[in-house]
N, C-alpha and C positions, 0 to 999 in steps of 0.2 A: 504491498500500500503507501502508493507516495504522500507525501504533507505538504495538503496546496498551500501555492505563496501565501494565502491570504489566509490562510490557520499559523505559517509562521509571524508574517508581520503581528496580528494580534496577539499571538506569546510572546512577543519581542513588545510592542507597547505595557506589557503589565505588567514589566519589570524594569525599563526606563522611566527617565522622565520625558514630557513631552509637555512645551511651553508653547503658549500660542501666537501669533502672529503680532498682537499688542504685546504681548511679555518683550519677544523679541524684537522689536522695536526699542523698547525702553530700556534693551543692550547693547544693540547698535551704536555705534560709536567710541565704547566705552576702550580703555588702550587695555583693562585684565581683560577683554572677553574679542574671543575669536571664532568669527563666521565660517564654515566649513561646507563648500560646495561640493554636492557630490554628483553632476551630472554631466552627462557625453558632451565636451569642446560642442558639438554639433546644435547641442540645446544655447550653451549658455549665446553663439554666434545668429540665432534664429529665437529667441528668447527679453535674452539681455540677461544682467550679472545686475548681482549686490557690490555696490563700489567697495573695496577691500575686502573681501570675500579670499579667504584663501581657496582656488580649485583644487581639490583632491580626488580625480577617479578613477570611483567603490573599486575598482580591480587593484587597486594600491594600494588603499587605504589603511592595509592593518600591515602592509611592509613598511609604509611611512612612520608608523605608530609604535614601531619594534624597536625599540633602542640600542637595541647591540643587533641589527640588520642592516646586511649593507645599504640599502634604499634606507634609512633612516632620516628625516626629515628631522631640522632644528625646532620647527616650530609648536611637533608635538611633544619638546620637552619643555620649553615656557609653564608659568604658575596661570595658565587661563580656564577661561572657564569656555567649553569648548560647545560651540553650536552648530551641528550638524542637519543638512536641508537638499532638500533633489526638490524635483517638481513637484510632488503631491505628499512625499510624507512617505511611501514603502521604504524607500531604500533607505530613507535615512535611518526608519526605524530599528531595518536589519542592520545596520552602518554601527549604530549607535550601540546597541546588544551589545555586537562582539567587541569595541574596542572595548567597552566597558569591563566587558570577561577578559580581554588581555589587561586590564589595569591602571585603565586609563581613566584619571578624575578629573567632576564635575564636568561632566560629558551630559547632553539634552539635545531634543531635537524637534526643530519646528513644527508642529503641528500643520498640514495642511501645506508646507513647503512653498515652492517659490511662486506655484500659482497665487495662493492665499497669499502671499505678501505684496504681489503687486496687483490683486484687486483691492487688497487695505490702504492702496496709495501708499507702498513701503517707495525706498531710494532703489530705480532700476536705472544703469547705462545698457542704453542696445547699441548694437555696432552696425556702425553702414551695410548696407550687406555685399555682398560675396557673388564673386560668378562662381562655376562648382569648384570647389580647390581641389575638390580630390578625381578632378578629368582627367590628367596623365597617368596617372596609377589605375584607376578603371579602363583606359586603352588600354594598359598593358595586362590587366588581366582579361579582359576582354580576347583579345588575340592572343593571347596564350594558350589561353583555355580553349578556344578551336584547335590550334594547334597540338592542341594534347599537354602543356606540359604542366608539371605542376603550382596550386598555388600558392607554394612556400617559392621558386623560382618568380612568379610574378609578382608577389608582392615584392623582393627586391629589384625588380625591374623596376616595378611603381616608384618606388623609392629615386631610386638612380635619374629617372627619368624628371620624377616635383623638385629633386634639388639641383637640376639646371638654373632653377629661378633665380639663386643665386649669381648667377654670372649677373643680372640684373639688378644688383642691391650694391647702387653706389656709394662709397663714405667721402667722406671730405678730406679724406687725405691725398693730395698730388700724386703723381709719376713723378719719377727725377727728373725728367723732360719737361715736367710743367703742362703737357700735352692734356693733359685730363684728369680725373679725378680716379683713383680702382675702385675695382667693385672688389665685392667680398671674395669670390673664387680667388681671385687673383691675391688679395691679401692672403688667405687662406696658405694657400701656396706656399708664398716667400713662409710663413711662418713654420710649417712645417720642415723647408730649407733650412730657414735659423736654427730650429731645434737640433736637426740634426749636426749643423756645422759647428754649432757653441755646446752641446751638450760637456765638455768636458768643466765646462764654468757652471753649472748647475751645484746646486749647494747637496751634500749628499747624495747615496746612492737615488738615482731613476730608471723607470722604466722607460727605454722610447719608444718601446712599442707601443706603450701606454699614452705614453704624452702625442705623440701625433697622431692617435684614435682622438683625444682630446681637443687637438688641435681641430683635426680634420671638419671634426662638427661641432664644435663652440657656437659658430657661426651660425648655422641652419634653421636658426630658430626665427633668426629674420628674415625670412622670408614673407613668414608672418606680421612678425612686432617690426620689422622696419629694423634701419641702423640708429643709433643714440650717440651721434658725437658728443666729445669728450665739450667739457665745458658751455655747456646747452641747459638749459633752465628745464630737463626734461626730467625727474626724478627721479631716481634707484628703484621704488618700492610702483611705480605706475610700469615705468619700463619691463621691470623682474615682472611683475603679473600678465600682462602681454608673453614677453618669454614663454613663461608656464602655459600659458595655451597655446603656443606654438610650439612649444615640445611633446604636450600630450598627442597632438594633429599627426605633425610628423615621422615620429619616431616611432608612431603607431600602426603609422604603412609597413610595416618591418615585419617581422615574423614575432613571435612574440620574444621570447627568448633575447634576438639582437635590440625588437624591439627597450626590453631591462637595460639589460648593459650599454645601448646609447643616452639610453635617459640617466645612469646612472654615472657615467665618467658629465656626462655635462653634468649634474648637480652638483658631482666632486667640485669642474672647475668652476663653476659659481664659489664652492662654498670654500675654497683654496685654503682643507685641512689637509692635502701632504704636499710631499716633495714633487711629485709629479706636477697636480695641478700647480704650483708658486711657481715651477721652472714656464710650463705653459703658459700663466698670466704671464712672467718676466715677457717672455718672446711676444705676449700680446701688446706688451709698453714699449717694447721693445722697435718696434717696425714703423709706425707711426711717427715712433719720436727721431729715427733716423731722416725717414724723406720729410720729416719738417726741418730739421736740422740742416741738412743740403740739399735742398730748396729754400737756402737762406731766408727759412722761414717764412715764409707767404704767407701759410696759414694763420703762424702765430701773429703776425703782422696783421693783417685781417682781421681777425677778429679780437685784437688786442689782447691777447692774453698777458698774464702776470706772468713772472720769474719765480712767485712764491707758489702756481697754479701747478703748475712744472713739476716744482720741487715733487710737490703732495704726490700729486699722482703716480712720478715716477718711484716713491719711495717704496710700493712694494718690491722691486724687482730686485731690492737688497735681501729680501726675503729669501726670491726664486735663483737666486746669481748673484753673486758681493762683487763679483769683480767685473760685472757688464753693470750695473751698477753705478760703481766709481768713476768706470767711461763715461756713461751717463749724465753726471752727478761736473766732472771737468768741462764737457759738451754742452751742457746745461746753463758751466758759467760765461762759457764763452760764445756764445747765444742772446746773451743779455748784455755783454762788455760790446759784442755787434749791432746791438740795439733790434737784435730782433724780438725779446722779450719786454716785458715795462714793469719797471723797477715797484 
């Protein structure tokens, strides 16, 4: 006898705390409260989202909550009250019961979910409508299925076709001949080459294979989230939220185990918690710095960048490659002396 999903939701609701939309609205915006959105990324795109809510795909929640797991997200180690929600309250009831059983404290879910929140006039951020984001992966699946190839191979080909879009994401960094701005694919290639050339300067032991993987995927999210140039008014939290949603969509185009590996590497790069990640970040900071210096500070001058802004941004390089950072410090002072940077 199969237990029905409705019975499972009903049983979960007897063992967890359910709050009303009005109670949720009273908690919304408090520093010690984190709203957690369990809906699929496509639901967020089509229906909108609660500003500031953390997106946690339901299939990854247990792995993100587990503090001993390799996929743990630090947000779940914070001393906060967690309000889970989905579209109607079914998925969030089951998830709240699960994380409660895992030992996560101060958890509840919002009855009625996002639908009820929206009807009650809660804050909602709606994205501009997009064309079919997965058109290329779907085309790969259809073509390879007709030819008798596996779904796994179709997903892998679809992902490769999708990341071709990286060639269309242009950055603020100019090419050295100043003929145009570089794109993300060019940036990524150069970082990978730099990692191989400068590996001897890394702090401690690094796994160059993991570093290369990290660098190859670190900017893929900009296909959806766009580039966020340094020294702009874009807040890190806003950009990171967009990039997390992009990571969910793009990496999940791959077969499951590859999707989980790529997402874990992307998270590691963002969190800067390992020698591999710190060296990767050092390369990511070094490349545009060199281009700016050796184009006589064109973009620094254009955007009126101060020397202390560059010093602060490049400080993290010292953690991943101290000798490289010493070189950067010398070039920064020289750039200031030459008038490329403001005092």
